[in-house]
C-alpha positions, 0 to 999 in steps of 0.5 A: 233703655231704662231712661228711655222708658222713663221718659216715655212714661208721662206722655202715656199717663197724660193721654189716659187722664185726658181720655178719662176726663172726656168720658166723665164730661160726656157722662155729666152732659148726658145726665144734665140733658136727661134731667132737663128733659125730665124737668120739661116733661114734668112741667108739661104734665104739671096741673098748675102749668097746664092751668096757667096755659089754659087761662092764658089762651082761653078765648073771650065768650067761653061759657062757664056753666058746665065747663069742667075744664075751667073748674079743674084748672081754677082749683089747681091754681087755688091749691098752689096759691093757698099753699105757697103763693103765686109767682109774678108770672102767675099773678099777671096771667090770673089778674089779666084773666079776671079783669078782662072778663073773658069768661064773664063776671062769675069767676072774677071775685073767686080769682081775685081772692086767690091772688096771693103773691109768694114774692112780688107783684108785677107793676105792669099787671096792676097798671093793666088791671087799673086800666080795665076799671075804665071799661065800665063792664066790671061790677062795682063789688068786683072793682071794690074787691080789686082796690082792696087787693091792691091796698093789701099787696101795695108794698109787694108791688115791685115798683110804683113809678107807672102807678104814679104816672096814671095818678090822674086816671086813678083820681077820676074814680073818687067820684064813685061813692062806692069806690071813693074810700078805697081810692082815697086810700090808694091815692094817699099812698101814691101822692107826691108833691107834684100830684097836688093840683088845684083842680084835684083839691077843688074836686075833693072839697066838692065831694066833701060838701056832698058826702060830708066831712068824711075822714078819708077825704079829710086825711087825703086833704091833710096830706095835700095841705102838707105838700101845698098849704097854699092850695088847701085853705080848709081847716083840718082838725088836729085830732081825727079818728082813723080815716082808712079802715083796716078792712078784713080782706080775704087775703090777710090770714092766707098771706100769714099762712104762706109766710109761715110755710115759706119761712119768709116775711110777708110785705109790710103792707099787711096792715098793720101786721095781722096775726091769727088769734088762737082764742076768739074774742068776745067782739065780732071784729078781731083786732091784731095791730100791735105787731110792727110791719116788717121793715124789709118787704119781700121786694128784691128789686135792685135800687136804681142808681144815679147812672140810670136816672136821677129821678128814680126813687130808691126804696128805703128798705134797700138801704143798709148803712148810713152812708147809703142813706146820705147818698140817696137822701133826696131820692128816698121812697118810703114804704106804704105801711109807715108802721115799719119805720118803728122797727128800723133804726135807719128809717128813724135816722131819715125821719129825724134828719129830713123831718118829712111832714108827710111821713110823720103824718102817715106814721101818726095815722097808723100809730093812732089806729093801732093804739085806739083799736087795741086798747080803747075800742076793746070792751075790757080796755085791752085786758085780754091783750097778749101781754107779751105782744103789747109789751113789745109794741109799747117798748118799741114805740118808747124806744122810737120816741126816745130816739126822736126826743119827742112823742107822737101826737097820736100817742098823746091823743090816745093817752088822754082817752085811755087815762079815763078807762085805765085801771092803773095796773095794765102795762103800768111802766110803759103807759107812765113812760108814754105819759112822760113824753107828752108835750106841754099841755096848755094850762086851760086844758091840763086839768081836764086832760091829765089831772082829773083822771090821774088824781082818781088813779093816784088816790085809789091805787097802790103805793107802787103806782103812787111812786111810778106816777111821781117819777112820771111827773118828774120826767114830764117836767124834765122834758118840758124844761128841756124843750124850753131851754132848747127851743126858747127864742131870745127875741120874743120868748116864744117856745116851739114845743115840737120840732115837727109841728107849728104849735107855739106857746108864749113864755107866759103860757109855758110858765102857767103850764109848768106851775100847774104841773108843780102845784098838782104834784105838790097836792098829790105828794102831800096827800100821798104821804098822809095816806102811806104814812110818810113811806120812805120810798114814796118820799124818795120819788117826791124829793126827786121831783123837787130836786128838779123844781128847785133848779128850774131857774139856773139849769133851764133858764125858766124865771119861775121858783116854786117852793114845796108845800108844807105837806112835803117839807115838814114830813121830810124834815121829821123823817126817820131816815137821814137820807131824806133829811139830807136831800131836803137840806140840799134842795133848800141849798139849791133854792137859795142859790136860785133865788139869789141869782134871780134876785140879782138879775131882777135888779138888772132887768124887769123881764121877770119877777119872783114874787115876794111870797116865794122869798118869805116862804123860803125864809120861813123854811130856812128858819124852821130848819135852822132852829130845828136841827141847829139851835134846838128850838123846835115847837117855839112860837113862830115855828111852822109847827106849833103845839100847845105848852100843856100838850108838850108838858103832858108828853113827859119828854124832857127838853122837848125843844131839843127833840129834833136837833142833829143829835136827838133827831130820830134820823141821826140818833144812831150817829150821835150814839156811835160818836159818843161811844167813840169819843168817850169809850169809858163812860157808863152813862151816856149823855148826848148833850155833852156833844153840844160842847164846843170841841165835841160839836165841831168833831161831831159835825165833821164825823157826820159830814164824812158819812156822805151827807153833803146836803147838810154840809152845804146847807149849814156852810151856806147859812150858819158857818158865819154864825157858829159863835153867835149863840142862840140868835143864829136863826134870826140872822139867817132869816134877815139875810134872805129878806 
């Protein structure tokens, strides 16, 4: 009986559980129905929903004057728009209402100003609105306001295929002088290679003859020329001011407010990344272009796949890996605001691989505008800029240029102008780093563009600026030499200075530019060492520069050897720190290696020639160094530095001719004293001349070289090792070897 009860227990339990689940499910479904009903009730009573329904159903010809309903509903829409933005459906309804003029032209401007999208803008609504422009009843001011709105929210439009399909319809509006600047800007964003046609080029040229060389026309023509150079024979200026103005439209600050409240990024079309200033500027126009546009717009439309249509473009911002980039390399749709490329490593990969001329052109326009507006057009030269914001912007620009291994033409043009107003201290490291990235400047222009403003800054600035400028010139020379070694062609010896441009320079022209740069740096170094009392820090940067110069032939294949000026050589030779003297010895050793190699190749080919004056100057320097450091014959006749006998005797320096040898030189005297104490520990009277004896001298050299002075070791082994037993006539032998 017990067993029977136990067996009958579980079925009763299962029945109870099923019953409980059924009751719970019914209760849950009832709660959902109640919640859904409550939601529909709230929506039916929501003023915003009622307002959208009103503007959807309102009949054409409804009066505005005295109509309290339209005012109440429009206020409800504005409240939502300025607080959290409008949904795509609301954008479509309100845009259709405004452009169709169902209630006349009174409310059009007000409605357009409150079209602040919370997420995306439906393309269909924009296309319908563009079509309404052709009706001919919309006032010109409203048409201009509408085009400005389209330009502002361009990147928030969910797709662009239908807009490109009506490219010809939009192009027809360029004949309107009021709309032309804005239509050119919109066409610039929509243009693809298939959009360029002969009749459109002719129309733009005709407008240019009528309106003059307007920047907005030139920029659109320059883009046409990039796609179809055979159709645009017009000569486009290499440097143009920004053609598409950054209009202070009524939506930008409001969109920033929506961005902050929603905690999401506004699309990158808010050109170029406007923020609200906390302090008012002294200028009427408030500039804020240093923040990069967001690399990922709010558009969340899924990327088109190959299965849907091979002609569909994939927005670059929807790709998240290099593999996706490679798969869609030829179907990439770039963002409208090209500044966003600077903030995306994947976009830079695309830019570097594809080398899209149109993308680089647009990026240069945006970058040039931002730099000029923020640093040049401000009365204080950008001194009131938020230093942190400026620093971040310039660092992002520098990292982009380092990634691409070349500078932008817009930043180059900006620097040439900025150097004339720069105080030398504002963002000094970043400006000098940008300066080091400029491409080779023709020798006929380099003095006016670079040397004159830099010379004024160098002689009137601090020691740290002098050091920074010498480091900048060294980096500039390194990049120029690297471009030469990479892009020099063996046949005609022409050099393509920039992989993204058609600028070419002959080898002779390149050599002239490099020579001008080296000679300019030598003049600065000579005078700078005098002004700063041969400061060791400045001397270190100067020697960095000449370590690059001495190896130009062997490391970079440039048939050019330039010696340092006496104003650099002699202060370094007589420097009080041993590191500088050692580096000078290494530089002279590398000069000899380069000159020897150049001499041997000069005998084989006549393609280049090192001047005899260069060999003579090198020989003179080697003789001076040998006689000074090794032979103890400083200040003798024939030396580069000569003093009168009477003046030397009045100095009361015993054996003055030995004052700068390896034992008595101020840079090495401490080593000589230390060696003397180790070699003769019991002596009370110190006689440094005893080190010159045969065995102590060789020990001293070995001791000196173990301290890490490899430059001295290489110089002496290369020039004096074979003459160690030749007495005092060693220096002349070295000189004769080089001749």
